[in-house]
Structure formats: C-alpha cells, structure tokens
Backbone as CSV, one residue per row, in Angstrom:
resi,resn,N_x,N_y,N_z,CA_x,CA_y,CA_z,C_x,C_y,C_z
1,MET,0.764,-1.120,0.364,-0.527,0.095,0.186,0.839,1.311,0.075
2,GLY,0.716,2.076,-0.982,1.338,3.503,-1.129,0.596,4.410,-0.861
3,LYS,1.357,5.834,-0.618,0.935,6.818,-0.385,-0.124,7.800,-1.610
4,ILE,-1.231,8.338,-1.131,-1.850,8.688,-2.243,-1.383,9.526,-2.800
5,SER,-1.525,9.642,-3.924,-1.234,10.652,-5.018,-1.380,11.977,-4.889
6,GLY,-1.081,13.160,-4.390,-1.253,14.539,-4.252,-1.220,14.769,-2.559
7,SER,-1.463,13.662,-1.694,-1.520,13.961,-0.734,-0.074,14.161,-0.013
8,GLN,-0.277,14.982,0.918,0.650,15.210,2.130,1.157,14.062,3.002
9,PRO,2.050,14.234,3.479,2.778,13.506,4.245,2.151,13.822,5.531
10,ARG,1.854,12.603,6.570,1.590,13.230,8.160,2.351,12.779,8.894
11,ILE,4.214,12.536,8.758,5.004,11.924,9.520,5.065,13.600,10.131
12,SER,5.801,13.721,11.010,5.931,15.473,11.356,6.790,14.712,12.774
13,SER,7.703,15.857,12.908,8.486,15.828,14.254,8.960,17.159,15.056
14,LEU,8.601,16.631,16.418,8.387,17.833,17.030,10.258,18.527,17.362
15,VAL,10.546,19.322,17.308,11.968,19.387,17.257,12.648,20.587,18.706
16,LEU,13.007,20.224,19.468,13.320,20.985,20.711,14.768,21.365,21.427
17,ALA,15.246,22.798,20.728,16.946,22.796,21.070,16.878,22.897,22.751
18,ALA,17.859,22.107,23.032,18.668,22.303,24.734,17.415,22.172,25.230
19,VAL,16.797,21.674,25.722,15.777,20.996,26.887,16.646,20.750,28.460
20,ILE,16.389,21.387,29.278,16.515,21.100,30.235,16.043,20.314,31.310
21,LEU,15.882,19.234,32.381,14.933,19.223,33.689,14.912,20.192,34.298
22,GLY,14.254,21.109,34.230,14.151,22.379,35.579,13.909,22.061,36.245
23,ALA,14.378,23.168,37.439,14.414,23.473,38.847,12.667,23.399,39.318
24,ASN,12.454,22.953,40.927,11.127,22.670,41.438,10.503,24.211,41.684
25,ALA,11.475,25.442,41.627,11.199,26.465,41.591,11.695,27.489,40.395
26,THR,11.500,26.780,39.123,11.707,27.491,37.783,10.712,28.921,37.664
27,ILE,9.436,28.589,37.540,8.562,29.723,37.266,8.005,30.638,38.736
28,LEU,8.174,29.939,39.920,7.287,30.925,41.205,8.479,30.149,42.500
29,ALA,8.989,31.400,42.911,10.208,30.636,43.737,9.127,30.451,44.661
30,ASP,9.562,29.956,46.228,9.342,29.795,47.840,8.225,31.301,47.998
31,THR,6.869,31.120,47.751,6.064,31.673,48.151,4.987,31.654,49.232
32,ALA,4.635,32.768,49.649,4.246,32.931,51.169,2.384,32.390,51.213
33,MET,1.971,31.679,51.802,0.445,31.528,51.522,-0.394,32.520,52.452
34,ASP,-1.574,33.015,52.395,-2.202,33.831,53.206,-2.775,32.937,54.184
35,ASP,-3.293,33.852,55.375,-3.790,33.081,56.429,-5.237,32.453,56.221
36,ALA,-5.884,33.139,55.543,-7.218,33.077,55.217,-7.317,33.126,53.959
37,ASP,-7.047,34.077,52.724,-7.707,34.211,51.686,-6.616,33.297,50.641
38,PRO,-6.990,33.102,49.411,-6.021,32.385,48.356,-4.655,33.935,48.111
39,THR,-3.847,33.153,47.200,-3.117,34.389,46.683,-2.611,34.101,45.542
40,GLU,-2.756,35.059,45.519,-2.719,35.414,43.729,-1.491,36.178,43.182
41,VAL,-0.672,35.400,42.049,0.671,35.850,41.720,0.247,36.361,40.498
42,ASP,1.235,37.092,39.868,1.157,37.208,38.591,2.221,37.767,37.721
43,ALA,3.250,37.684,38.655,4.778,38.087,38.082,5.856,36.977,38.605
44,PHE,6.268,36.515,37.371,7.053,35.595,37.869,8.568,34.969,37.440
45,ALA,9.510,34.552,37.805,11.039,34.112,37.811,11.329,34.160,36.244
46,ALA,10.502,33.444,35.899,10.638,32.767,33.778,9.223,32.171,33.695
47,GLN,9.065,31.784,32.480,8.590,31.276,31.497,8.849,30.017,31.137
48,PRO,7.879,28.489,30.824,8.576,27.758,30.624,8.731,27.680,29.420
49,ASP,10.614,27.025,29.288,11.465,27.409,27.599,10.434,26.410,26.545
50,VAL,9.654,25.784,27.179,8.699,24.446,25.816,7.483,24.373,26.203
51,ALA,6.593,23.892,25.428,5.455,23.873,26.073,5.370,22.677,27.115
52,ARG,5.449,22.800,28.233,5.463,21.265,29.069,4.729,21.528,30.382
53,ASN,4.694,20.033,31.338,3.759,20.009,32.467,4.844,21.238,33.423
54,LEU,4.367,21.798,34.713,3.928,22.537,35.768,4.477,21.100,36.949
55,THR,5.043,21.597,37.799,4.980,21.617,39.231,4.895,22.323,40.676
56,VAL,4.608,21.466,41.352,3.999,22.217,42.368,4.842,21.853,43.597
57,LYS,5.392,22.014,44.708,5.909,21.757,45.973,6.296,22.484,46.914
58,GLY,5.600,22.154,48.583,5.315,22.985,49.351,6.627,22.572,50.179
59,ASN,6.555,23.582,51.356,8.393,23.652,51.936,8.018,22.758,53.162
60,ASP,6.944,22.519,53.589,6.950,21.408,55.047,5.500,20.489,54.806
61,ALA,5.903,19.473,55.346,4.494,18.287,55.305,3.377,18.774,55.888
62,ASN,3.193,20.040,56.356,1.802,21.085,56.183,1.196,21.394,55.155
63,VAL,1.591,21.757,54.228,1.463,22.310,53.164,0.150,21.802,52.216
64,SER,-1.073,21.960,52.078,-1.839,21.193,51.454,-2.817,22.179,50.800
65,GLY,-3.994,21.985,49.775,-4.879,22.447,49.185,-4.200,22.387,47.849
66,ASP,-5.477,23.450,47.227,-4.675,23.248,45.890,-4.545,24.181,44.627
67,VAL,-3.735,24.271,44.243,-3.009,25.081,43.288,-3.530,25.617,42.073
68,VAL,-4.367,26.795,41.792,-4.740,26.752,40.229,-3.597,27.319,39.678
69,ILE,-3.160,26.860,38.117,-2.694,27.565,37.484,-3.299,27.972,36.092
70,GLU,-2.970,29.260,35.677,-3.718,30.045,33.954,-2.609,29.853,33.557
71,GLY,-3.125,29.992,31.920,-2.064,30.419,31.097,-2.287,30.288,30.046
72,THR,-1.383,29.442,28.583,-1.853,29.311,27.712,-0.873,28.082,27.225
73,ASN,-1.837,27.328,25.891,-0.745,26.037,25.225,-0.137,26.536,24.428
74,ALA,0.472,25.867,23.795,1.412,25.810,22.539,1.002,26.740,21.528
75,ALA,-1.064,26.647,21.410,-1.275,27.381,20.437,-2.147,29.020,20.837
76,GLY,-1.554,29.420,22.090,-2.063,30.433,22.739,-3.010,30.450,22.903
77,GLU,-4.016,29.112,23.301,-5.321,29.142,23.734,-5.083,29.678,25.215
78,PRO,-6.051,29.780,26.106,-6.609,29.884,27.580,-6.570,28.666,28.079
79,ILE,-5.947,28.137,29.175,-5.562,26.454,29.934,-5.775,27.155,31.358
80,SER,-6.226,26.086,32.258,-6.186,26.108,33.413,-5.927,24.483,33.839
81,GLU,-5.034,24.632,34.844,-5.153,22.770,35.746,-5.028,23.485,37.288
82,THR,-5.572,22.427,37.803,-5.640,22.636,39.155,-4.671,21.228,40.170
83,ILE,-3.272,21.461,40.696,-2.886,20.215,41.081,-2.694,20.598,42.531
84,ALA,-2.617,19.470,43.297,-3.028,19.270,44.309,-1.915,19.467,44.832
85,LEU,-1.629,20.028,46.226,-0.657,20.051,47.142,-0.286,19.031,48.108
86,ASN,1.312,18.201,48.133,0.889,17.105,49.026,2.453,17.158,49.722
87,GLY,2.696,18.481,50.733,3.263,18.536,51.810,4.474,19.423,50.980
88,ALA,5.914,18.532,51.695,6.884,18.506,50.853,7.236,18.167,49.651
89,ASN,6.088,17.004,48.572,6.572,16.446,47.908,6.308,17.254,46.701
90,VAL,7.237,16.919,45.472,6.752,18.172,44.239,5.534,16.917,43.591
91,VAL,4.342,17.393,43.288,3.449,17.042,42.444,3.543,17.508,41.085
92,ALA,3.512,17.033,40.188,3.349,17.116,38.739,2.176,17.303,38.279
93,GLY,1.487,18.050,37.413,0.589,18.426,36.904,0.860,17.124,35.425
94,ASN,-0.449,18.107,34.386,-0.267,17.200,33.308,-0.708,17.717,32.084
95,LYS,-1.078,18.818,32.007,-1.019,20.081,31.326,0.177,20.619,30.714
96,ALA,0.266,20.914,29.188,2.063,21.414,28.771,1.446,22.698,28.596
97,PHE,1.848,23.609,29.469,1.370,25.239,29.557,2.778,26.138,28.683
98,LYS,2.435,26.923,27.567,3.174,27.397,26.885,3.762,29.120,27.752
99,THR,3.084,29.331,28.614,2.998,30.606,29.187,1.897,30.298,30.444
100,VAL,2.806,31.171,31.698,1.884,31.455,32.670,1.498,32.507,33.246
101,THR,0.007,32.729,33.689,-0.589,34.317,33.175,-0.664,34.273,34.944
102,LEU,-1.003,33.323,35.226,-1.733,33.565,36.903,-1.572,32.383,37.881
103,ILE,-0.703,31.657,39.111,-0.928,30.938,40.218,-2.085,31.567,41.190
104,THR,-2.920,30.454,41.615,-3.368,30.813,43.022,-3.228,29.970,43.912
105,LEU,-2.675,30.826,45.044,-2.317,29.602,45.955,-3.321,29.622,47.080
106,PRO,-3.460,28.283,47.779,-4.509,28.348,48.612,-4.452,28.869,50.030
107,PRO,-4.971,29.208,50.954,-4.295,29.540,52.170,-3.577,28.620,52.924
108,TYR,-2.650,29.116,53.965,-1.813,28.113,54.653,-2.881,27.093,55.705
109,ASP,-2.173,25.845,55.849,-3.258,24.679,57.057,-2.945,25.207,58.223
110,THR,-1.286,24.882,58.572,-0.969,25.070,60.420,0.012,26.244,60.612
111,ALA,0.664,27.012,59.874,1.531,27.966,60.193,1.797,28.751,59.275
112,ASN,1.901,30.349,59.608,2.434,31.452,58.666,3.750,31.076,58.458
113,THR,4.231,30.064,58.029,5.642,29.407,57.416,5.380,28.841,56.438
114,GLU,4.101,28.231,55.976,4.615,27.700,54.861,4.244,28.021,53.527
115,ARG,5.028,27.455,52.411,5.314,28.617,51.455,5.080,27.397,50.066
116,VAL,4.948,27.824,48.943,4.913,26.930,47.633,5.704,27.532,46.647
117,ARG,6.018,26.378,45.792,7.089,26.922,44.835,6.520,25.999,43.147
118,VAL,6.688,26.897,42.567,5.954,26.144,41.195,7.204,26.191,39.877
119,GLY,7.524,24.797,39.405,8.792,24.891,38.576,8.006,23.850,37.136
120,VAL,8.491,23.548,36.479,8.705,22.714,35.382,8.927,21.343,35.388
121,GLY,7.963,20.647,34.737,8.411,18.988,34.709,8.725,18.571,33.751
122,SER,8.786,17.140,33.554,9.467,17.047,31.727,8.386,16.418,30.850
123,LYS,7.217,16.302,31.031,6.113,16.509,30.112,5.830,17.109,28.624
124,LEU,6.834,16.952,27.848,6.880,18.165,26.366,5.589,17.899,26.041
125,GLY,5.236,18.935,25.784,4.063,19.580,24.734,4.053,18.863,23.195
126,LEU,3.271,18.178,22.765,2.949,17.974,21.406,2.232,19.010,21.010
127,PRO,2.362,18.974,19.426,2.133,20.540,18.846,0.847,20.253,18.162
128,VAL,0.291,18.828,18.454,-0.937,18.551,17.629,-1.462,17.739,18.369
129,LYS,-3.397,17.850,18.329,-4.223,16.663,19.195,-4.154,15.315,18.347
130,LEU,-3.799,14.356,19.291,-3.805,12.994,18.613,-5.079,11.985,19.550
131,SER,-5.481,11.289,18.563,-6.669,10.526,19.448,-5.918,8.675,19.631
132,ARG,-4.885,8.769,19.177,-3.704,7.826,20.048,-2.243,8.086,19.825
133,ASN,-2.181,7.406,20.462,-0.821,7.081,20.575,0.439,7.024,19.467
134,THR,0.690,7.729,18.369,1.139,7.712,17.362,2.950,8.097,17.223
135,VAL,3.473,7.736,18.588,4.843,8.200,17.924,5.758,7.098,17.954
136,LEU,6.074,7.445,16.647,7.449,6.096,16.211,8.358,6.305,16.876
137,ALA,9.231,7.219,17.475,10.603,7.271,17.911,11.059,8.934,18.767
138,ALA,11.699,8.733,19.960,12.334,9.888,20.292,13.650,9.807,20.198
139,PHE,14.133,11.027,20.694,15.572,11.357,20.404,16.247,11.775,21.523
140,LEU,17.493,12.019,22.194,17.699,12.893,23.380,19.322,12.806,22.621
141,GLY,19.683,13.962,22.483,21.164,14.449,21.756,21.163,13.875,20.627
142,GLY,20.564,13.292,19.257,20.670,12.473,18.499,20.615,11.134,18.543
143,ALA,20.402,10.335,19.897,20.420,9.447,20.092,19.048,8.591,20.559
144,ARG,18.433,7.616,19.536,17.070,7.369,19.595,17.438,6.470,21.169
145,GLU,16.043,6.836,21.539,15.837,6.231,23.427,15.757,4.858,23.061
146,GLY,16.116,4.224,23.426,16.035,2.616,23.386,14.696,2.176,24.289
147,THR,13.929,2.816,24.868,13.032,2.656,25.778,11.921,3.651,25.126
148,ALA,10.354,3.316,24.523,9.650,4.450,23.961,9.099,5.223,25.357
149,PRO,9.050,6.336,24.639,8.452,7.504,25.660,7.407,7.327,26.080
150,THR,6.653,7.847,27.372,5.250,7.467,28.039,4.840,8.952,27.029
151,VAL,3.411,8.645,26.410,2.499,9.529,25.362,1.266,9.962,26.137
152,ALA,0.794,10.756,26.400,-0.521,11.063,26.904,-1.732,11.367,25.765
153,VAL,-2.468,11.365,25.180,-3.291,11.594,24.074,-4.716,12.337,24.119
154,SER,-5.044,13.472,23.732,-6.221,14.175,23.773,-6.668,14.591,21.920
155,SER,-7.671,14.231,21.845,-8.262,14.758,20.522,-8.932,15.685,20.656
156,ALA,-9.644,16.377,22.112,-10.039,17.685,22.736,-9.094,18.391,23.253
157,ALA,-8.444,18.568,23.754,-7.376,19.342,24.239,-6.507,19.170,23.866
158,LEU,-5.394,20.257,22.872,-4.492,20.107,22.853,-3.142,20.116,23.939
159,GLU,-3.049,21.002,25.066,-2.340,20.667,26.021,-2.374,19.315,26.881
160,SER,-2.592,18.541,26.751,-3.547,17.175,27.010,-2.403,16.060,26.581
161,ASN,-1.622,16.845,25.237,-1.011,15.639,24.262,0.438,16.461,24.897
162,THR,1.187,14.921,25.591,2.476,14.704,25.636,3.122,13.986,26.136
163,VAL,4.435,14.178,25.703,5.611,12.885,25.872,6.594,13.623,26.757
164,THR,7.058,12.307,27.323,7.877,11.982,28.503,8.841,11.078,27.955
165,LEU,10.318,11.461,28.017,11.605,10.451,27.450,11.297,9.880,28.701
166,ASN,12.520,8.657,28.411,12.252,7.885,29.137,13.908,8.600,30.137
167,SER,14.557,8.775,29.409,16.204,9.412,29.366,15.836,10.579,30.415
168,ALA,16.628,11.425,31.808,16.464,12.308,31.771,16.952,13.700,30.942
169,LEU,15.764,14.788,30.943,16.011,16.073,29.919,17.689,16.538,30.632
170,ASN,18.468,16.697,29.539,19.811,17.291,30.121,20.790,18.277,28.986
171,GLY,19.648,19.311,28.457,20.438,20.295,27.837,20.635,19.984,26.876
172,ALA,20.064,18.930,25.787,20.395,18.175,24.910,19.187,18.346,23.766
173,ALA,19.160,18.626,22.613,18.214,18.427,21.956,17.143,17.469,21.849
174,VAL,15.842,17.701,21.838,15.375,16.642,21.617,14.126,16.419,20.474
175,ILE,13.981,15.594,19.441,13.325,15.410,18.668,11.870,14.113,18.938
176,VAL,11.343,14.453,18.550,9.812,13.193,18.737,9.136,13.056,17.570
177,ASP,8.994,11.964,16.909,9.097,11.397,15.248,7.325,11.306,15.725
178,PHE,6.624,11.468,15.328,5.182,10.743,15.470,4.168,11.459,13.854
179,TYR,2.880,10.449,14.177,2.223,10.568,12.600,1.329,11.171,13.133
180,GLU,0.543,12.302,12.279,-0.923,12.872,13.182,-1.775,12.339,12.582
181,THR,-2.832,11.936,13.762,-4.229,11.217,13.442,-5.233,12.271,12.966
182,LEU,-6.179,11.628,12.247,-7.532,12.217,11.988,-8.425,12.724,12.964
C-alpha cells in the first residue's frame, strides 16, 4: 500500500533545542501563603522554555490545598489546571503550558511559615491533538531512546498531548517523530 497521489505526508517531528529538566522553582520561587485568603501571583521568575507540564511543591509536611495555574497552551489558547499540594513532595501536573499568566495559592493550613514553589516538569507538549499514541521514536542528543517514551493523548485538548522521554532531560536537543491522526 503506497501514499495516495497528491496527499501530504502525515509524519511530523517535534524538534526542541537544548531542553533541560527544570528546577522545582523555575516559574515561582518560595511564595508565602495567606492565613485566610487565596494568594494570587501574576509576576514570575521565568516562563516555560517549551510547552511542558508544571510542578508544585510545598516547603513542609503541613502544606496542602489546591494550586490553580492559568496560562496558555502551545497554540496560545487559554488553559488552567488545578494541582493538589502534598506537603513537601513535588507533584506534577499533566497539561503542557507555554505561558503562565496567574497562579492562585490556597490559604495556609497550620502555620504562617508555609510556602509554595512552582517549577517545570519533564512532560513535553506535542504540537497537535492526537486520538491515539502515534509516536514512532524519540531522540535525546541525537541518540534514539532505547525505551519508548510515555505518551498522553487527547483529541479534544492540545495541552493534554504530551510526551515524556525515558531518559532525563539534560540540555541536549529533543526530537520526537510521530504521525498525525485524523
């Protein structure tokens, strides 16, 4: 079976130069929580280097509640995600943010010493909506990954289409080959 005459190829490559695994405070450094009201933050240390998921982390075991992150996906469309804090553990979100415009922190739980930070994760946003996993291969620094990446797909939401390489992001270029679905 061959290519249909006059049709366009549907194989695409996501090419990202120098992608690093960011720190858990890349977007928002330790920020104090209020005692009674949510805290809204609209100025950030940085923006995601590429469309990717975000992480939240508290500074002690008492930190709890939901962090609401608003921003845009790779197409510039508004998106939001709610990520539940889990003490001092890093909690990864699932949506790929290209920009962050507002972060809302919950009130603190126990003491006026609770703080939250927001960083970037390792789930990289794919540039298209997929109805199924069609990733053919992933490359880090020009070397093909020996283990297939973890892929999340959504035919409805661009920001929910992500790929996570098996190897840790290390500043090398990332290439993901995939075919587009209908």
